[in-house]
C-alpha positions as CSV (number, residue, x, y, z in Angstrom):
1,M,-7.3,-2.3,5.7
2,N,-9.4,-1.4,2.4
3,F,-7.1,-0.9,-0.3
4,K,-9.4,-0.2,-2.6
5,E,-10.7,2.8,-1.4
6,I,-8.0,4.7,-0.1
7,H,-8.8,8.2,1.5
8,I,-6.0,9.1,2.1
9,G,-6.5,12.3,4.4
10,S,-8.5,10.5,7.7
11,L,-5.5,7.9,7.2
12,I,-3.0,10.7,8.2
13,H,-5.3,12.1,10.3
14,Q,-5.3,8.5,12.3
15,R,-1.8,8.0,11.9
16,V,-1.3,11.7,13.6
17,A,-3.5,10.6,16.8
18,E,-1.4,7.0,16.8
19,S,1.7,9.4,16.2
20,Q,0.2,11.7,19.0
21,I,2.1,14.9,17.6
22,K,0.6,17.9,18.5
23,L,-1.0,20.5,15.8
24,P,1.2,23.6,16.7
25,R,3.9,21.0,15.8
26,I,2.3,20.3,12.7
27,C,1.2,23.4,11.6
28,L,5.2,24.5,12.2
29,F,6.1,21.7,9.7
30,F,4.3,22.6,7.4
31,Q,4.0,26.6,7.4
32,Y,0.1,26.2,7.5
33,S,-2.4,27.4,9.7
34,E,-4.8,25.0,11.9
35,E,-7.5,25.1,9.5
36,E,-5.8,24.6,6.6
37,I,-4.1,21.0,8.3
38,E,-8.1,20.2,9.3
39,H,-8.9,20.5,5.8
40,M,-6.1,18.4,4.9
41,Y,-8.1,15.9,7.4
42,T,-11.0,15.5,4.7
43,Q,-9.2,15.4,1.5
44,K,-9.9,11.4,-0.6
45,D,-6.3,12.9,-2.2
46,L,-3.3,15.1,-1.2
47,S,0.0,15.8,-3.8
48,T,2.5,13.7,-4.2
49,D,5.0,16.1,-2.5
50,M,2.2,16.8,0.0
51,L,2.2,13.5,1.0
52,L,5.9,12.8,1.0
53,R,6.2,15.4,3.6
54,W,3.2,14.0,5.5
55,S,5.3,10.3,5.3
56,K,8.7,12.2,6.4
57,L,7.1,14.1,9.4
58,L,5.2,11.2,10.6
59,K,7.6,7.9,9.6
60,Y,5.0,6.1,7.7
61,D,5.4,5.4,3.8
62,F,1.8,6.5,2.8
63,F,2.9,6.1,-0.7
64,R,2.6,2.3,-0.1
65,L,-0.7,1.8,0.7
66,Y,-1.1,3.0,-3.3
67,T,1.3,0.4,-4.3
68,Q,-0.3,-2.2,-2.7
69,H,-4.0,-1.1,-4.7
70,L,-1.9,-1.5,-7.8
71,I,-1.1,-5.0,-6.7
72,L,-4.8,-6.0,-5.8
73,Y,-6.4,-3.9,-8.5
74,S,-4.4,-3.3,-11.7
75,P,-5.9,-4.8,-14.5
76,P,-3.1,-8.0,-15.7
77,S,-0.9,-6.7,-18.7
78,A,-0.1,-8.4,-21.2
79,F,2.9,-10.1,-21.6
80,D,5.8,-7.7,-23.5
81,P,8.4,-9.9,-24.5
82,V,10.6,-7.0,-25.6
83,P,10.7,-4.8,-22.7
84,R,10.4,-1.1,-23.5
85,Q,13.2,1.7,-23.1
86,T,12.9,3.6,-20.3
87,Q,15.2,6.4,-18.5
88,L,12.9,5.4,-15.1
89,P,14.1,3.6,-12.6
90,L,12.8,-0.5,-13.0
91,F,11.9,-2.2,-9.9
92,R,12.8,-6.1,-10.2
93,K,10.0,-6.8,-7.3
94,S,6.8,-6.2,-6.2
95,I,6.2,-5.0,-2.3
96,Y,3.8,-7.5,-0.6
97,T,3.3,-6.3,2.7
98,K,1.9,-8.4,5.1
99,E,-1.9,-7.2,4.8
100,V,-1.5,-8.0,1.4
101,I,0.2,-11.6,2.2
102,D,-2.9,-12.3,4.7
103,F,-5.2,-11.1,2.1
104,I,-4.1,-13.2,-1.0
105,L,-3.8,-16.2,1.9
106,N,-7.3,-15.9,3.0
107,Q,-8.4,-16.1,-0.6
108,F,-7.1,-19.5,-0.6
109,L,-7.7,-20.9,2.7
110,S,-11.0,-20.0,2.1
111,K,-11.2,-21.2,-1.1
112,K,-12.8,-18.0,-2.9
113,M,-9.1,-18.6,-5.2
114,T,-7.4,-21.5,-6.2
115,K,-3.6,-21.1,-6.4
116,D,-3.6,-20.6,-10.0
117,E,-6.2,-18.2,-9.9
118,I,-3.7,-16.2,-7.6
119,I,-1.2,-16.7,-9.7
120,D,-2.8,-15.4,-12.6
121,R,-4.8,-12.8,-11.1
122,Y,-2.1,-11.0,-9.0
123,K,1.3,-12.1,-11.2
124,I,2.7,-13.8,-7.9
125,P,5.5,-16.0,-8.7
126,K,4.0,-19.6,-8.0
127,T,7.6,-20.2,-5.6
128,T,6.7,-16.8,-3.6
129,L,2.8,-18.2,-3.1
130,N,4.2,-21.6,-1.7
131,K,6.6,-20.0,0.4
132,W,4.1,-17.8,1.6
133,L,1.6,-21.2,2.8
134,L,4.6,-23.1,3.8
135,K,5.2,-20.1,6.5
136,H,1.7,-19.4,7.4
137,T,1.3,-23.6,8.3
138,E,4.4,-23.1,10.4
139,Q,3.4,-20.6,12.3
140,K,-0.1,-22.1,13.0
141,K,2.1,-25.0,14.3
């Protein structure tokens, strides 16, 4: 999966095919015509409300695709020792999917990046990276 370029419509269409959900059921769920549903499959992006509805119908978290994009491609931010006040929820951990872990391990194992480069670029704790490497080598045995 290429997390750099996300075409959400085609990914939704792929999930619909995998789930074998019939178009009339989808139309009933959304209260849209077949043409409107087919048009969504061609869209590069959709509103968050629409994406939430697709996620519920298809039982798949499409938002996580964008989370993975942020983990892999967002620029490193400067360290802010004083946390800013916010009313928004704060999340303690980043979400690392198997695809992201495999991508990062591949960067190290193929010698494209060193451990330090991975830690600096992707802001992954050293202990987390070491646990992934240990688990990966145990799985190979």
